[in-house]
MIDRENMAR-372110 format. One record per residue: residue number from 1; x, y, z of N, C-alpha, C, O in turn. Coordinates in pm, whole numbers, plus 50000, padded with zeros to 5 digits. Atoms other than C-alpha are relative to their C-alpha. Layout:
BEGIN
PT seq    nu    nv    nw   cau   cav   caw    cu    cv    cw    ou    ov    ow
PT NUM     X     Y     Z     X     Y     Z     X     Y     Z     X     Y     Z
...
// end
This chain:
BEGIN
PT seq    nu    nv    nw   cau   cav   caw    cu    cv    cw    ou    ov    ow
PT   1 49860 49957 50005 76741 08189 89472 49967 50163 49934 49884 50195 49849
PT   2 50006 49855 50070 76797 08577 89406 50056 50023 49903 50159 49959 49882
PT   3 49900 50001 50154 76913 08686 89070 50112 50070 50040 50213 50060 49969
PT   4 49832 49933 49988 77196 08915 89252 50030 49945 50154 49951 49957 50247
PT   5 50001 50037 49906 77377 08751 89510 50142 50102 50070 50177 50194 49996
PT   6 49909 49908 49972 77670 08932 89712 50080 49955 50123 50019 49948 50230
PT   7 49897 50029 49872 77974 08827 89959 50092 50104 50002 50113 50196 49923
PT   8 49901 49903 49983 78220 08993 90090 50137 49879 50067 50125 49778 50136
PT   9 49874 50061 49946 78576 08862 90165 50115 50047 50059 50165 50149 50011
PT  10 49860 49935 49928 78878 08925 90382 50076 49894 49990 50052 49778 50022
PT  11 49889 50096 50019 79197 08791 90287 50103 50034 50116 50146 50148 50131
PT  12 49943 49986 49829 79392 08740 90651 50166 49966 49923 50204 49907 49821
PT  13 49868 50024 50051 79753 08754 90633 50052 49876 49999 50137 49870 49910
PT  14 49980 50135 50007 79814 08393 90683 49981 49940 49902 50016 49822 49896
PT  15 50079 50075 50127 79645 08330 90335 49885 49965 50038 49813 49957 49938
PT  16 50124 50037 50016 79348 08231 90456 49897 50094 49938 49945 50206 49920
PT  17 50122 49918 50035 78996 08396 90323 49888 49984 50071 49855 49869 50099
PT  18 50119 50030 49921 78682 08461 90517 49898 50065 49939 49911 50186 49921
PT  19 50104 49916 50068 78358 08546 90344 49887 49981 50080 49886 49911 50181
PT  20 50104 49982 49919 78013 08630 90445 49928 50058 49870 49973 50151 49803
PT  21 50102 49956 50067 77700 08654 90218 49923 50103 50048 49897 50096 50169
PT  22 50086 49862 49975 77493 08988 90230 49832 49917 50014 49802 49813 49955
PT  23 50132 50049 50011 77135 08908 90293 49936 50148 50005 49953 50232 50093
PT  24 50075 49840 50029 76908 09228 90136 49878 49974 50066 49816 50075 50099
PT  25 50145 49982 49937 76595 09116 90292 49888 50020 49917 49788 50083 49953
PT  26 50081 49965 50132 76420 09109 89949 49859 49902 50015 49854 49797 50078
PT  27 50080 50099 49990 76105 08967 89912 50002 49889 49887 50112 49884 49832
PT  28 49965 50028 50068 76034 08721 89675 50033 50032 49866 49929 50059 49805
PT  29 49967 49938 50085 76232 08825 89364 49910 50019 49885 49893 50131 49838
PT  30 50087 50005 50094 75996 08732 89108 49889 50102 49985 49856 50125 49868
PT  31 50022 49936 49958 75787 08975 89250 50050 50134 49965 49977 50210 49902
PT  32 49959 49900 50019 76019 09249 89237 50086 50034 49916 50129 50149 49920
PT  33 49923 49981 50071 76238 09192 88967 50011 50104 49880 49921 50090 49797
PT  34 50001 49891 50103 76328 09494 88721 50133 49967 49898 50220 49883 49919
PT  35 49892 50024 50079 76560 09503 88457 50138 50053 50062 50157 50157 50126
PT  36 49858 49959 49928 76930 09498 88554 50080 49958 49877 50077 49849 49821
PT  37 49936 49949 50104 77148 09621 88295 50174 50011 50056 50270 49999 49980
PT  38 49864 49963 49998 77466 09691 88482 50086 49876 50161 50054 49860 50279
PT  39 49946 50098 49889 77665 09439 88708 50102 50077 50104 50141 50024 50209
PT  40 49924 49909 49871 77885 09752 88896 49880 50069 50051 49812 50157 49999
PT  41 50109 49945 49967 77642 09793 89135 50016 49958 50174 49928 49910 50245
PT  42 49996 50014 49886 77838 09781 89471 50110 50074 50061 50192 50088 49970
PT  43 49895 49950 49957 78090 09951 89667 50006 49940 50170 49914 49902 50242
PT  44 49972 50024 49859 78256 09876 90000 50124 50091 50064 50211 50141 49994
PT  45 49924 49908 49985 78449 10072 90227 50029 49942 50176 49948 49898 50258
PT  46 49940 50070 49871 78664 09963 90542 49952 50095 50134 49985 50212 50115
PT  47 49962 49932 49876 78587 10107 90926 50014 49956 50111 49939 49923 50203
PT  48 49910 50066 49834 78850 10000 91178 50036 49860 49923 50108 49848 49824
PT  49 49981 50137 50014 78840 09628 91156 49842 49948 49926 49817 49828 49919
PT  50 50135 50032 50051 78474 09621 90994 49989 50056 49856 50073 50132 49807
PT  51 50005 49949 50139 78335 09678 90642 49859 50063 49997 49778 50007 50071
PT  52 50102 49993 50055 78039 09866 90503 49984 49955 49886 50090 49920 49835
PT  53 50009 50037 50139 77888 09762 90161 49863 50048 49967 49758 50002 50012
PT  54 50170 49968 50089 77594 09950 89944 50005 49934 49902 50111 49910 49845
PT  55 50047 50106 50088 77430 09732 89717 49899 50042 49939 49809 50076 50015
PT  56 50084 50002 50064 77216 09786 89445 49935 49857 49978 50004 49764 49937
PT  57 50015 50155 49974 77007 09474 89477 49881 50009 49856 49850 50106 49787
PT  58 50067 50078 50160 76781 09276 89166 49896 50101 49990 49856 50122 49875
PT  59 50138 49954 50014 76466 09514 89272 50026 50178 49969 49941 50267 49966
PT  60 49965 49853 50028 76694 09850 89189 49989 50058 50180 50019 50176 50196
PT  61 50004 49906 49873 76650 09941 89591 50196 49969 50018 50281 49898 49964
PT  62 49895 49987 49942 76946 10020 89767 50043 49988 50150 49968 50053 50223
PT  63 50001 50033 49890 77061 09926 90075 50154 49983 50044 50237 49925 49974
PT  64 49857 50003 49934 77389 09972 90330 49993 49895 50093 49897 49857 50159
PT  65 49963 50115 49900 77539 09709 90521 50096 49982 50095 50207 49997 50045
PT  66 49853 49990 49866 77784 09684 90833 49955 49889 50045 49846 49849 50086
PT  67 50054 50109 49970 77888 09378 90878 50191 50038 50119 50299 50079 50078
PT  68 49866 50025 49905 78172 09354 91223 50070 49887 49972 50014 49783 49938
PT  69 49945 50160 50014 78473 09100 91198 50103 50017 50155 50200 50084 50190
PT  70 49918 50068 49868 78561 08941 91550 50025 49883 49972 49986 49822 49872
PT  71 49981 50148 49972 78691 08627 91661 50001 49895 49834 49948 49786 49816
PT  72 49993 50039 50105 78778 08567 91291 49893 49980 49895 49918 49919 49791
PT  73 50064 49983 50094 78512 08604 91112 49890 50105 49988 49898 50190 50077
PT  74 50070 49890 50000 78225 08839 91009 49811 49989 50051 49737 49900 50008
PT  75 50109 49982 49935 77897 08923 91193 49901 50121 49931 49952 50232 49919
PT  76 50076 49921 50059 77614 09108 91030 49939 50103 50107 49868 50054 50195
PT  77 50013 49919 49902 77560 09436 91235 49844 50073 50009 49765 50073 50103
PT  78 50119 49928 50061 77276 09635 91062 49982 49999 49849 50086 49984 49784
PT  79 50069 49963 50149 77107 09681 90715 49918 50078 49991 49807 50050 50036
PT  80 50079 49877 50004 76968 10011 90641 49922 50055 49854 50003 50105 49775
PT  81 50029 49977 50124 76729 10087 90325 50035 50121 49955 49998 50214 50026
PT  82 49960 49847 50032 76871 10389 90143 49910 50067 49896 49872 50184 49898
PT  83 50090 49967 50127 76665 10402 89827 49925 49876 49949 49976 49774 49903
PT  84 50097 50123 50071 76358 10183 89722 50024 49967 49856 50089 50050 49792
PT  85 50004 50055 50108 76341 09997 89413 49949 50092 49905 49846 50142 49951
PT  86 50044 49894 50084 76278 10247 89098 50071 49938 49865 50175 49873 49860
PT  87 49923 50039 50091 76318 10192 88736 50091 50095 49918 50081 50216 49898
PT  88 49862 49894 50025 76646 10297 88583 50013 49974 49848 49991 49871 49785
PT  89 49949 50035 50203 76752 10358 88184 50153 49976 49993 50246 50010 50066
PT  90 49859 50039 50066 77038 10228 88001 49998 50034 49881 49902 50023 49806
PT  91 50024 49946 50141 77152 10374 87708 50138 49917 49919 50231 49895 49996
PT  92 49938 50082 50000 77369 10171 87508 50093 50061 49837 50030 50118 49747
PT  93 49943 49923 50100 77653 10287 87238 49996 49926 49881 50023 49806 49885
PT  94 50025 50085 50139 77591 10190 86862 50130 49993 49953 50205 50089 49970
PT  95 49875 49999 50104 77880 10089 86657 50126 49996 50090 50231 49978 50029
PT  96 49880 50038 49934 78136 10064 86976 49954 49938 50130 49841 49925 50178
PT  97 50029 50131 49924 78192 09833 87231 50029 50069 50139 49960 50035 50235
PT  98 49961 49957 49876 78353 10034 87507 49965 50156 50056 50002 50259 49999
PT  99 50055 49854 49914 78197 10333 87752 50059 50023 50115 50028 49996 50231
PT 100 49876 49968 49875 78515 10469 87922 49937 50099 50111 49966 50060 50224
PT 101 50090 49975 49896 78305 10679 88136 49871 50003 50063 49823 50101 50119
PT 102 50128 50083 49943 77986 10470 88243 49970 50101 50007 49983 50180 50101
PT 103 50105 49870 50031 77775 10726 88043 49854 49908 49977 49744 49961 49987
PT 104 50124 50054 50052 77521 10455 87941 49949 49876 50131 49840 49817 50130
PT 105 50072 50048 49891 77507 10266 88285 49993 50052 50123 49966 49977 50216
PT 106 49926 49952 49872 77599 10528 88562 49826 50031 50044 49829 50133 50113
PT 107 50080 49991 49918 77216 10526 88677 49997 49903 50089 49930 49924 50190
PT 108 50018 50107 49935 77256 10212 88820 50121 49982 50130 50103 49898 50218
PT 109 49902 49986 49930 77597 10299 89016 49945 50057 50138 49868 50152 50152
PT 110 49971 49915 49868 77633 10357 89392 50113 50048 50083 50213 49977 50084
PT 111 49877 49962 49954 77869 10541 89582 50002 49983 50153 49898 49972 50217
PT 112 49995 50040 49885 78015 10482 89912 50109 50056 50074 50223 50047 50027
PT 113 49845 49995 49925 78253 10613 90199 49967 50025 50111 49850 50062 50123
PT 114 50031 49995 49866 78288 10633 90589 50101 50078 50028 50209 50088 49970
PT 115 49889 49884 49961 78452 10893 90765 50071 49944 50145 50034 49836 50190
PT 116 49932 50067 49885 78688 10848 91090 49904 50008 50123 49944 49995 50239
PT 117 50105 50019 49874 78376 10856 91309 49937 49907 50024 49884 49862 50125
PT 118 50124 50144 50035 78200 10578 91154 49904 50030 49929 49839 49941 49874
PT 119 50122 49962 50114 77952 10770 90954 50000 49984 49880 50098 50024 49817
PT 120 50000 50068 50192 77875 10641 90592 49921 50123 49947 49855 50204 50011
PT 121 50049 49892 50099 77771 10865 90302 49948 49876 49880 50036 49805 49832
PT 122 50078 50036 50115 77549 10693 90039 49964 50039 49854 49849 49997 49837
PT 123 50041 49931 50068 77516 10859 89714 49955 49901 49834 50021 49821 49768
PT 124 50017 50098 50099 77320 10717 89433 49942 50157 49851 49900 50272 49861
PT 125 50057 49913 50111 77228 10897 89092 49883 50037 50012 49801 49955 50052
PT 126 50150 49994 49974 76913 11105 89093 49934 50009 49858 49989 50060 49760
PT 127 50054 49969 50135 76660 11085 88818 49857 50003 50043 49827 49981 50161
PT 128 50137 49984 49929 76266 11139 88812 49947 49863 50072 49893 49861 50183
PT 129 50048 50109 49913 76187 10800 88904 50034 49964 50119 49961 49925 50210
PT 130 49952 50018 49827 76437 10765 89195 49951 50108 50070 49926 50095 50190
PT 131 50056 49892 49887 76311 11102 89309 49862 49967 50048 49830 49951 50165
PT 132 50112 50085 49954 75984 10977 89296 49947 49913 50059 49831 49923 50100
PT 133 50013 50129 49932 75994 10654 89438 50065 50047 50159 49993 50027 50257
PT 134 49970 49958 49886 76250 10816 89734 49897 50086 50054 49883 50050 50170
PT 135 50081 49951 49906 75974 11064 89852 49863 49945 50028 49776 50004 50092
PT 136 50128 50072 49969 75699 10837 89864 50014 49888 50106 49913 49859 50172
PT 137 49980 50075 49928 75858 10579 90067 50040 50085 50114 49997 50046 50223
PT 138 49959 49925 49884 76017 10853 90300 49905 50141 50058 49921 50211 50158
PT 139 50043 49900 49956 75775 11098 90291 50087 50115 50002 50110 50174 50108
PT 140 49895 49880 49967 76019 11371 90211 49995 50086 49860 49886 50077 49804
PT 141 50064 49855 50092 76007 11649 89940 50125 50040 49905 50135 50158 49871
PT 142 49904 49932 50054 76359 11626 89730 49939 50035 49798 49985 50107 49710
PT 143 49996 49998 50160 76195 11579 89374 49905 50169 49988 49892 50214 49875
PT 144 50020 49860 50016 76026 11961 89455 50113 50087 49984 50097 50204 49949
PT 145 49874 49900 49993 76394 12090 89472 50058 49999 49826 50144 50066 49768
PT 146 49948 50026 50160 76425 11972 89098 49924 50091 49907 49813 50142 49915
PT 147 50108 49898 50116 76354 12172 88781 49973 49924 49855 50041 49931 49753
PT 148 50082 50090 50076 76147 11948 88579 50005 50031 49822 50033 49954 49731
PT 149 49987 49969 50084 76116 12194 88313 50130 50002 49919 50140 49992 49797
PT 150 49853 50013 50094 76481 12194 88218 50070 49908 50016 50192 49927 50021
PT 151 49962 50107 49974 76532 11861 88274 50127 49954 50108 50213 49867 50102
PT 152 49888 50010 49901 76739 11906 88576 49957 49916 50130 49871 49963 50205
PT 153 50025 50102 49871 76711 11636 88853 50090 49993 50085 50066 49925 50185
PT 154 49921 50003 49930 77043 11709 88993 50086 49943 49980 50099 49942 49857
PT 155 49875 50055 50019 77344 11533 89008 49960 49849 50102 49982 49738 50054
PT 156 50010 50125 49867 77261 11264 89321 49897 50039 50090 49842 50148 50100
PT 157 50074 49992 49879 77063 11178 89613 50134 49970 50120 50197 49864 50122
PT 158 49871 50028 49891 77346 11213 89918 49924 49961 50148 49865 50049 50210
PT 159 50063 50034 49853 77215 11004 90264 50115 49957 50080 50211 49882 50063
PT 160 49906 50009 49877 77378 11028 90562 49979 49873 50122 49883 49870 50199
PT 161 50000 50105 49890 77426 10734 90793 50074 50010 50162 50196 50019 50174
PT 162 49905 50048 49841 77521 10693 91210 50057 49903 49925 50038 49848 49816
PT 163 49937 50108 49968 77748 10482 91292 49909 49865 50024 49966 49758 50003
PT 164 50086 50091 49962 77462 10255 91388 49883 49983 49920 49774 49945 49963
PT 165 50089 50002 50086 77289 10275 91072 49865 50062 49970 49785 50015 49889
PT 166 50083 49962 50008 77049 10521 91128 50010 50122 49935 50089 50214 49955
PT 167 49966 49844 50108 76954 10782 90834 50006 50151 50081 49931 50165 50178
PT 168 49980 49893 49963 77044 11119 90924 49930 50112 49932 49861 50192 49995
PT 169 50048 49943 50041 76949 11295 90653 49990 49973 49820 50086 49898 49798
PT 170 49989 49993 50142 76901 11293 90237 49990 50093 49932 49871 50123 49929
PT 171 50037 49873 50126 76928 11598 89969 50072 49947 49910 50159 49860 49909
PT 172 49952 49991 50106 76978 11646 89667 50072 50084 49932 50048 50205 49930
PT 173 49832 49911 49957 77312 11765 89579 49988 50030 49789 49904 49985 49712
PT 174 49974 49983 50145 77430 11889 89197 49911 50032 49908 49900 49970 49802
PT 175 50126 49940 50074 77136 12091 89067 50104 50088 49895 50208 50145 49930
PT 176 49926 49919 50115 77252 12252 88698 50065 49887 49917 50156 49809 49945
PT 177 49952 50127 50076 77277 12028 88409 50121 49938 49936 50206 50027 49932
PT 178 49863 50036 50050 77567 11857 88260 50093 49945 50072 50204 49924 50023
PT 179 49876 50050 49931 77746 11708 88575 49984 49863 49964 49882 49808 49922
PT 180 50003 50169 49982 77859 11347 88580 50028 49985 50138 50089 50078 50190
PT 181 49936 50044 49866 77922 11193 88919 50095 49903 49957 50058 49832 49864
PT 182 49937 50161 50015 78212 10912 88914 50080 49984 50148 50157 49890 50169
PT 183 49957 50054 49845 78309 10935 89306 50000 50085 50087 50012 50205 50063
PT 184 49988 49904 49928 78303 11048 89621 50081 49933 50129 50080 49815 50166
PT 185 49955 50020 49867 78513 11097 89949 49964 50044 50111 49904 50152 50116
PT 186 50059 49900 49855 78445 11168 90322 50104 50016 50120 50166 49922 50169
PT 187 49930 50007 49885 78630 11308 90597 49885 50037 50137 49764 50018 50120
PT 188 50100 49987 49897 78452 11396 90928 49927 50131 49981 49811 50152 50018
PT 189 50094 49843 50070 78349 11755 90788 49952 49997 49911 49838 50043 49906
PT 190 50008 49982 50156 78350 11718 90430 49953 49851 49926 49996 49737 49944
PT 191 49992 50094 50086 78210 11522 90187 50033 50009 49838 49934 50060 49785
PT 192 49936 49930 50122 78377 11580 89834 49912 49905 49876 49901 49783 49887
PT 193 50035 50096 50078 78192 11472 89506 50081 50034 49876 50104 50151 49845
PT 194 49909 49974 50111 78408 11429 89202 49923 49952 49877 49827 49875 49888
PT 195 50041 50048 50114 78345 11388 88825 50064 50079 49896 50181 50117 49897
PT 196 50017 49890 50115 78307 11598 88518 49898 50069 49964 49790 50016 49990
PT 197 50086 49950 50026 78115 11867 88379 49994 50053 49848 50091 50094 49784
PT 198 49988 49943 50142 77989 11969 88041 50007 50138 49989 49930 50186 50073
PT 199 49965 49843 49970 78086 12350 87998 49984 50061 49838 50029 50173 49812
PT 200 50027 49933 50143 77973 12391 87584 49962 49904 49926 49921 49796 49968
PT 201 50040 50113 50080 77912 12229 87265 50156 49952 49877 50160 49936 49755
PT 202 49905 50022 50070 78231 12153 87142 50066 49849 50027 50011 49791 50121
PT 203 49976 50130 49925 78407 11812 87192 50098 49995 50104 50127 49891 50162
PT 204 49928 50049 49900 78644 11899 87428 49928 50114 50122 50000 50187 50191
PT 205 50058 49918 49925 78415 12093 87632 49888 49946 50105 49766 49944 50127
PT 206 50079 50071 49859 78408 11908 87948 50123 50008 50100 50232 49956 50074
PT 207 49869 49981 49885 78631 12011 88289 49963 49947 50119 49853 49954 50174
PT 208 50019 50070 49850 78692 11828 88598 49913 50065 50064 49925 50187 50048
PT 209 50082 49932 49856 78414 11919 88892 50031 49911 50117 50038 49788 50126
PT 210 49993 50055 49836 78468 11874 89264 49876 50130 50077 49882 50253 50072
PT 211 50050 49935 49905 78203 11990 89494 49994 49929 50137 49979 49807 50144
PT 212 49970 50053 49860 78242 11971 89912 49862 50041 50027 49798 50134 49976
PT 213 50113 50002 49937 77954 11921 90095 49980 49975 50143 49977 49857 50177
PT 214 50027 50024 49867 77894 11961 90458 49942 49877 50058 49821 49857 50051
PT 215 50021 50099 49965 77918 11635 90625 49870 49998 50069 49767 49967 50008
PT 216 50094 49942 49897 77693 11719 90908 49844 50003 49941 49756 49923 49971
PT 217 50118 49960 50083 77414 11834 90709 49942 49958 49873 49824 49942 49843
PT 218 50035 49999 50126 77475 11770 90356 49948 50116 49920 49869 50109 49826
PT 219 50031 49844 50103 77442 12138 90218 50145 50013 49947 50254 50008 50004
PT 220 49901 49919 50111 77650 12250 89933 50103 50083 50069 50059 50195 50096
PT 221 49929 49862 50001 77964 12450 90045 50064 50056 49889 50053 50179 49891
PT 222 49943 49950 50103 78168 12499 89706 50003 49932 49939 50001 49814 49971
PT 223 50006 50096 50133 78175 12387 89366 50093 50057 49897 50065 50162 49839
PT 224 49909 49975 50077 78485 12394 89157 49994 49931 49832 49951 49816 49828
PT 225 49968 50010 50152 78540 12360 88743 50130 49995 50020 50177 50067 50108
PT 226 49852 50008 50003 78891 12273 88692 50049 49957 49849 50027 49840 49819
PT 227 49968 50035 50098 79046 12292 88332 50130 50024 49947 50186 50133 49937
PT 228 49851 50050 49994 79369 12149 88250 50022 50039 49827 50070 50144 49783
PT 229 49978 49997 50115 79363 12071 87882 49889 49924 49934 49835 49822 49976
PT 230 50179 50092 50079 79042 11977 87614 49936 49955 50122 49925 50015 50230
PT 231 50085 50082 49933 78851 11733 87768 50079 49979 50140 50197 49949 50155
PT 232 49900 50051 49803 78922 11688 88213 49881 49927 50037 49763 49950 50008
PT 233 50105 50068 49875 78756 11444 88451 50070 49948 50095 50187 49911 50086
PT 234 49955 50060 49865 78796 11326 88787 49963 49858 50015 49843 49833 50002
PT 235 50011 50142 49952 78823 10952 88875 49973 50010 50156 49877 49960 50214
PT 236 50014 50030 49850 78874 11000 89234 50094 50134 50057 50167 50208 49991
PT 237 49907 49910 49947 79030 11225 89487 50056 49965 50173 50024 49882 50259
PT 238 49931 50045 49840 79232 11234 89812 50015 50142 50078 50118 50206 50056
PT 239 49987 49870 49916 79162 11561 90066 50141 49998 50083 50208 49907 50131
PT 240 49878 50031 49934 79442 11683 90209 50024 50079 50141 49916 50062 50197
PT 241 50055 49947 49868 79488 11888 90567 50022 50160 49950 50018 50239 50045
PT 242 49991 49839 50000 79541 12266 90397 49852 50006 49961 49803 50118 49976
PT 243 50129 49947 50088 79186 12235 90226 50023 49992 49869 49927 50013 49796
PT 244 49956 50097 50143 79360 12104 89902 49961 49893 50009 49905 49834 50103
PT 245 50035 50155 50036 79324 11799 89737 50059 49948 49867 50092 50017 49770
PT 246 49899 50055 50100 79489 11592 89513 49887 49906 49912 49820 49812 49955
PT 247 50133 50020 50093 79245 11526 89218 50047 49888 49850 50088 49955 49755
PT 248 49946 50043 50109 79344 11234 88937 49857 49974 49880 49745 49984 49929
PT 249 50051 50046 50082 79160 11135 88613 50040 50000 49845 50132 49918 49834
PT 250 49936 49993 50104 79242 11186 88257 49938 50139 49930 49829 50191 49951
PT 251 49990 49848 50058 79287 11516 88046 50018 49984 49846 50074 49881 49810
PT 252 49946 49941 50166 79324 11637 87641 49892 49868 49941 49931 49815 49837
PT 253 50090 50081 50070 79044 11390 87549 49890 50093 49944 49864 50196 50005
PT 254 50127 49959 50042 78738 11489 87330 49865 49859 49956 49867 49742 49918
PT 255 50123 50086 50024 78381 11363 87296 49894 50038 49846 49894 50133 49768
PT 256 50080 49940 50111 78140 11377 87037 49889 50040 50051 49817 49968 50121
PT 257 50097 49899 49937 77906 11649 87117 49839 49942 50026 49769 49969 50124
PT 258 50136 50038 50036 77576 11474 87005 50016 49836 50065 49920 49760 50052
PT 259 49993 50178 49943 77658 11110 87159 50120 49974 50142 50160 50049 50232
PT 260 49927 50062 49857 77871 10909 87415 50172 49961 49925 50267 49962 50004
PT 261 49887 50046 50024 78174 10802 87214 50127 50085 50041 50116 50198 49994
PT 262 49876 49956 49962 78536 10916 87361 50111 49993 49935 50116 49890 49868
PT 263 49923 50022 50147 78808 10949 87141 50104 49918 50094 50109 49917 50217
PT 264 49876 50108 49982 79121 10689 87157 50126 50065 50118 50181 50003 50209
PT 265 49857 49904 49957 79405 10964 87286 49903 50073 50112 49806 50144 50086
PT 266 49999 49932 49891 79367 11067 87655 50123 49992 50070 50195 49893 50057
PT 267 49898 50010 49914 79633 11180 87911 49991 49974 50138 49878 49988 50186
PT 268 50040 50052 49872 79653 11076 88234 49995 50147 50087 50057 50245 50043
PT 269 49994 49859 49943 79578 11373 88501 49997 49960 50128 49924 49876 50180
PT 270 50012 50022 49831 79688 11411 88868 50060 50142 50033 50178 50174 50015
PT 271 49925 49866 49958 79714 11776 88999 49940 50009 50170 49862 49942 50236
PT 272 50033 49948 49888 79705 11957 89307 49899 50079 49994 49910 50127 49881
PT 273 50088 49932 50010 79407 12157 89348 49953 50101 50158 49896 50062 50260
PT 274 50029 49964 49872 79375 12411 89602 49865 50062 50035 49775 50066 49951
PT 275 50154 50005 49963 79070 12525 89815 49909 50123 49916 49789 50134 49943
PT 276 50038 49920 50071 79002 12815 89563 49956 49917 49843 49900 49969 49747
PT 277 49993 50065 50135 79009 12532 89283 50081 50040 49889 50079 49991 49777
PT 278 49830 49999 50102 79328 12659 89109 50069 49881 50004 50082 49808 50102
PT 279 49918 50136 49989 79525 12387 89004 50170 50081 50069 50206 50194 50035
PT 280 49869 49944 49932 79895 12445 89225 50083 49916 49857 50149 49969 49767
PT 281 49885 50103 50029 80065 12131 89070 49953 49905 49928 49843 49866 49969
PT 282 50018 50090 50046 80063 11861 88806 50100 49874 50031 50221 49897 50026
PT 283 49930 50095 49966 80202 11555 88891 50036 49877 49873 49949 49839 49794
PT 284 49967 50026 50114 80382 11367 88649 50033 49815 50024 50120 49775 50100
PT 285 50032 50117 49990 80321 11002 88626 50000 49915 49856 49978 49978 49752
PT 286 49993 50072 50115 80357 10674 88363 49923 50053 49923 49832 50124 49964
PT 287 50097 49990 50116 80206 10709 88029 50051 49911 49918 50171 49885 49916
PT 288 49963 50085 50097 80172 10461 87746 50013 50076 49861 50013 50199 49862
PT 289 49972 49937 50113 80224 10522 87362 49889 50113 49970 49779 50090 50020
PT 290 50085 49917 50083 80043 10850 87168 49888 49940 49936 49883 49830 49883
PT 291 50139 50093 50058 79692 10795 87061 49911 49911 50100 49792 49887 50077
PT 292 50065 50094 49916 79599 10573 87343 49942 50047 50129 49980 50143 50195
PT 293 50051 49925 49812 79395 10616 87686 50098 49977 50095 50168 49877 50111
PT 294 49931 50011 49869 79555 10711 87984 49894 50024 50109 49805 50102 50074
PT 295 50053 49941 49863 79388 10751 88333 50039 49930 50120 50060 49810 50136
PT 296 49957 50010 49855 79477 10764 88677 49818 49979 50072 49729 50061 50098
PT 297 50153 49998 49918 79152 10601 88841 49990 50009 50136 49878 50009 50187
PT 298 50012 50026 49859 79257 10592 89204 50085 50060 50058 50192 50059 49997
PT 299 49892 49908 49950 79451 10823 89449 49998 49975 50146 49884 49976 50193
PT 300 49952 50007 49808 79578 10772 89858 50087 50069 50028 50185 50085 49955
PT 301 49837 49951 49942 79809 10957 90078 50016 49956 50107 49945 49976 50204
PT 302 49927 50055 49885 80029 10768 90293 50103 50074 50044 50200 50093 49972
PT 303 49887 49950 49883 80238 10934 90559 50084 50096 49899 50207 50092 49899
PT 304 49949 49872 50112 80320 11222 90283 50012 49951 49865 50049 50031 49779
PT 305 49974 50036 50124 80335 11026 89992 49866 49989 49915 49765 50006 49982
PT 306 50108 49965 50083 80078 11029 89716 50014 49821 49906 50107 49788 49832
PT 307 50016 50125 50062 79967 10649 89592 49934 49980 49876 49816 49951 49898
PT 308 50103 49941 50109 79823 10692 89239 49997 49839 49924 50097 49767 49920
PT 309 49990 50121 50083 79702 10374 89023 49916 50019 49885 49832 50108 49900
PT 310 50059 49908 50128 79558 10418 88657 50056 49845 49895 50122 49748 49932
PT 311 49954 50039 50101 79602 10253 88319 50045 50118 49895 50030 50239 49876
PT 312 49862 49937 50143 79848 10321 88017 49938 49929 49893 49867 49833 49922
PT 313 50029 50048 50136 79771 10232 87659 49854 49919 50010 49852 49796 49996
PT 314 50124 50015 49979 79395 10204 87712 49909 50024 49880 49959 50098 49795
PT 315 50090 49992 50088 79102 10194 87481 49904 50141 49965 49855 50186 50069
PT 316 50137 49932 50024 78847 10452 87343 49898 49941 49982 49888 49819 49989
PT 317 50129 50107 50037 78523 10367 87260 50003 49920 49895 49957 49806 49901
PT 318 49972 50078 50121 78604 10256 86934 50121 49891 49967 50121 49805 49879
PT 319 49877 50054 50004 78938 10120 86982 50011 49838 50061 49938 49799 50152
PT 320 49972 50149 49919 79080 09723 87061 49997 50082 50145 50017 50199 50176
PT 321 50004 50007 49883 79032 09665 87402 50094 49954 50066 50081 49836 50101
PT 322 49912 50089 49883 79339 09603 87627 50106 50104 50047 50135 50196 49971
PT 323 49921 49873 49886 79570 09824 87883 50090 49924 50063 50084 49802 50056
PT 324 49914 50008 49892 79827 09795 88114 49964 50102 50127 49930 50220 50130
PT 325 50015 49899 49846 79797 09909 88489 50137 50041 50033 50241 50008 49977
PT 326 49895 49949 49931 80021 10080 88691 49958 50050 50127 49844 50090 50152
PT 327 50010 49929 49852 80085 10195 89062 50107 50094 49990 50183 50092 49893
PT 328 49886 49898 49987 80315 10453 89136 49994 50078 50146 49894 50125 50202
PT 329 49982 49899 49847 80459 10631 89477 50025 50132 49937 50079 50153 49828
PT 330 49891 49829 50033 80541 11023 89471 49972 50059 50111 49872 50061 50183
PT 331 49998 49902 49876 80608 11224 89708 49865 50129 49946 49839 50149 49828
PT 332 50087 49906 49984 80319 11518 89786 50039 50118 49920 50144 50163 49966
PT 333 50002 49867 50062 80325 11820 89567 49975 50080 50072 49969 50197 50035
// end
């Protein structure tokens, strides 16, 4: 039995559920098992009736799977190895129980999105071990683009996949220390990376971070730091037709400059950001009581409306863990 098993489930309009188990194609797990410290190891994205899933399996390898849906069930179409197995490092928070921004286990995360053509983009955090394993397997030289003398290994490896599952390219992105990747979004022309970036040594020295990538080549186009109030970060974004975007997350938080502890108090953040990186307008959303965490975790644009999902009255690193979720529909700013 493999130590990690993954299913995809589709809930049909009549209430029935259809499931399929993914096959990673791994050898005997006893020979490849590594330390597994995070259960947040998969992402799913729809492409018409089909789905794509990116999973970090028990050997820490990352594979992309496409399943076609027809005749009422899933049919595996292809599986592509995106990253080979590598040792990953986890960091625990001493004296606290809630890692608000997934700082300790972020190396195990995978990110996935699919554009309108069916091309997929799989993004994984880049580390010395991951880069070395990648280059050894694929005969590439991503590690040569890093700066080990300054501990700069970029923020991620971006791999483009054709609709048929063929690797189009792999590039090292986000060079420059202090960046933290938290999500990606793709259109047919642009891949967007979103997260936060450290800008100094003060508790509030964090800005929201957005980078745009040429989807067809993986080459960087632009990069913007967004400073709203105190510490800022983006969980998600939604590209708009005029080159601007809706970005959501948290603002007005602080973090221990020499640790991972994040303040209990955080305000929700939803802003319209222009192509030049300037904030055009802030969207007002439901908020919980003062002194507690507020976050907008996801945004989608539907027929001229923005759909925002998040939590209010959430915890900081050392606070009691409970929270209330919200979903809010607002006209686009």
